[in-house]
C-alpha positions in Angstrom: 140.6 80.9 135.6 143.5 78.8 136.7 147.0 79.2 135.4 148.8 75.9 135.6 152.6 75.7 135.9 153.3 74.9 132.3 151.9 78.3 131.2 148.5 77.0 130.1 145.2 78.5 131.1 142.6 76.1 132.5 138.9 76.7 132.2 136.5 76.5 135.1 133.4 75.9 133.1 134.2 72.2 132.3 134.6 70.8 135.8 134.7 67.1 134.8 137.3 67.6 132.1 138.8 71.1 132.1 140.3 72.3 128.9 143.7 74.0 128.5 144.3 77.1 126.5 147.5 79.0 125.5 146.1 82.5 125.8 143.5 84.3 127.9 141.7 85.3 124.7 141.2 81.6 123.8 140.0 80.9 127.3 137.5 83.8 127.2 136.2 82.7 123.8 135.7 79.2 125.2 134.0 80.3 128.4 131.6 82.7 126.5 130.3 79.7 124.5 128.9 78.2 127.7 126.8 81.1 129.1 124.2 79.0 130.9 125.1 77.8 134.4 123.6 75.2 136.6 122.4 76.8 139.8 123.2 73.6 141.8 126.7 72.6 140.7 128.0 75.4 138.6 128.4 73.3 135.4 128.1 75.5 132.3 126.2 74.8 129.1 125.9 76.2 125.5 122.1 76.3 125.5 119.4 77.0 128.1 117.7 73.7 127.1 120.9 71.7 127.9 121.2 73.5 131.3 117.5 72.8 132.2 117.8 69.2 131.1 120.9 68.8 133.2 119.2 70.3 136.3 116.0 68.3 135.8 117.7 64.9 135.3 120.6 65.3 137.8 119.4 67.6 140.6 115.7 67.9 140.5 114.7 64.4 139.4 111.0 64.7 139.7 110.3 61.3 138.1 112.2 58.1 137.5 111.4 55.2 135.2 112.3 51.6 135.9 111.0 48.2 134.7 111.0 47.3 138.4 107.8 49.5 138.8 105.7 47.1 136.7 103.6 45.4 139.5 104.2 41.7 139.6 100.6 40.9 140.4 99.2 43.1 137.6 101.7 42.7 134.8 99.0 42.0 132.2 97.3 45.4 132.9 100.6 47.2 132.8 102.0 45.5 129.6 98.8 45.4 127.5 96.0 47.9 126.8 92.7 47.5 125.0 93.2 47.9 121.3 92.2 51.2 119.8 91.6 49.6 116.4 89.6 46.6 117.8 88.0 47.8 121.1 86.6 44.9 123.1 88.1 42.4 120.7 91.8 42.6 121.1 94.6 43.9 123.4 97.7 45.8 122.3 101.3 45.0 123.4 102.8 48.0 125.2 106.2 47.2 123.7 105.5 46.8 120.0 101.9 47.7 119.3 100.9 44.2 118.1 97.3 43.4 118.6 96.3 40.1 120.2 92.7 38.9 119.7 90.6 38.0 122.7 88.7 34.6 122.7 85.1 35.5 122.5 85.5 39.1 123.5 87.1 38.4 126.9 90.6 37.5 127.9 90.8 33.9 128.8 93.7 32.1 130.6 95.1 30.9 127.3 95.0 34.4 125.9 96.8 35.7 129.0 99.5 33.0 128.7 100.0 33.8 125.0 100.5 37.5 125.7 102.9 36.9 128.6 104.9 34.4 126.5 105.1 37.1 123.8 106.6 39.7 126.2 109.0 37.1 127.7 110.3 35.8 124.3 110.1 38.8 122.0 110.7 41.6 124.5 112.9 39.8 127.0 110.6 40.8 129.9 112.3 40.1 133.2 115.8 39.8 131.7 117.0 43.4 132.1 118.5 45.0 135.2 115.0 46.0 136.5 116.5 47.9 139.4 118.1 50.4 137.1 116.4 53.8 137.2 116.3 56.4 134.4 115.8 60.0 135.3 115.0 61.1 131.8 112.2 59.7 129.7 114.3 59.7 126.5 116.9 57.5 128.3 114.1 55.1 129.4 112.8 55.0 125.8 116.3 54.0 124.6 116.3 51.2 127.3 112.9 50.0 126.0 114.2 50.0 122.4 117.5 48.3 123.0 116.8 45.9 125.9 113.2 45.1 125.0 113.0 45.6 121.3 110.2 48.1 121.7 109.0 50.3 118.9 107.9 53.8 119.7 104.3 54.6 119.3 101.1 55.6 121.2 101.1 52.1 122.8 104.4 52.8 124.6 102.9 55.8 126.5 100.9 53.5 128.8 104.0 51.4 129.4 106.1 54.5 130.3 103.4 55.6 132.7 103.3 52.2 134.4 107.1 52.3 134.8 107.2 55.9 136.1 107.3 56.9 139.8 107.5 60.3 141.5 110.8 60.8 143.3 111.2 62.7 146.6 111.8 66.4 146.3 115.3 67.7 146.3 116.5 70.2 148.8 118.1 73.5 147.7 121.5 72.0 148.0 120.6 69.4 145.4 120.5 66.6 148.0 117.4 64.5 148.6 
């Protein structure tokens, strides 16, 4: 607890934007609301889930997601999967779940071009800041939704997996 010259009490549980209080009772009530502390940086949280999410996304970062991780020489395999509804006959777009029929049961050059045009035109593939990394899957899903007009479904799981990489382990200090 810090007392600042104007007679206010300053909390220590909100390091980025400390709050001011008139009395120690108000300060104590505020600090007791945030009983879960990050073991790396000392930030405090109202729920255990918030504290764990903070640690996993900022300090541990086991995984990262980025559009950059889609291999340029194998984009088709990363962006499309065999259709569950029409196995062997169609492929499903990893962004929107739309099925694209195959010509004669196999993917021909014209099929491939149609699919790649779809992801370029409809999903703006290649237009986002592909070097941006997301350390939480829900943030990457938001990126897919807003930057690529993706709709959530079982088809996006394969796309998320293609864009995910393991990140180097973090040392006890929270530094890689």
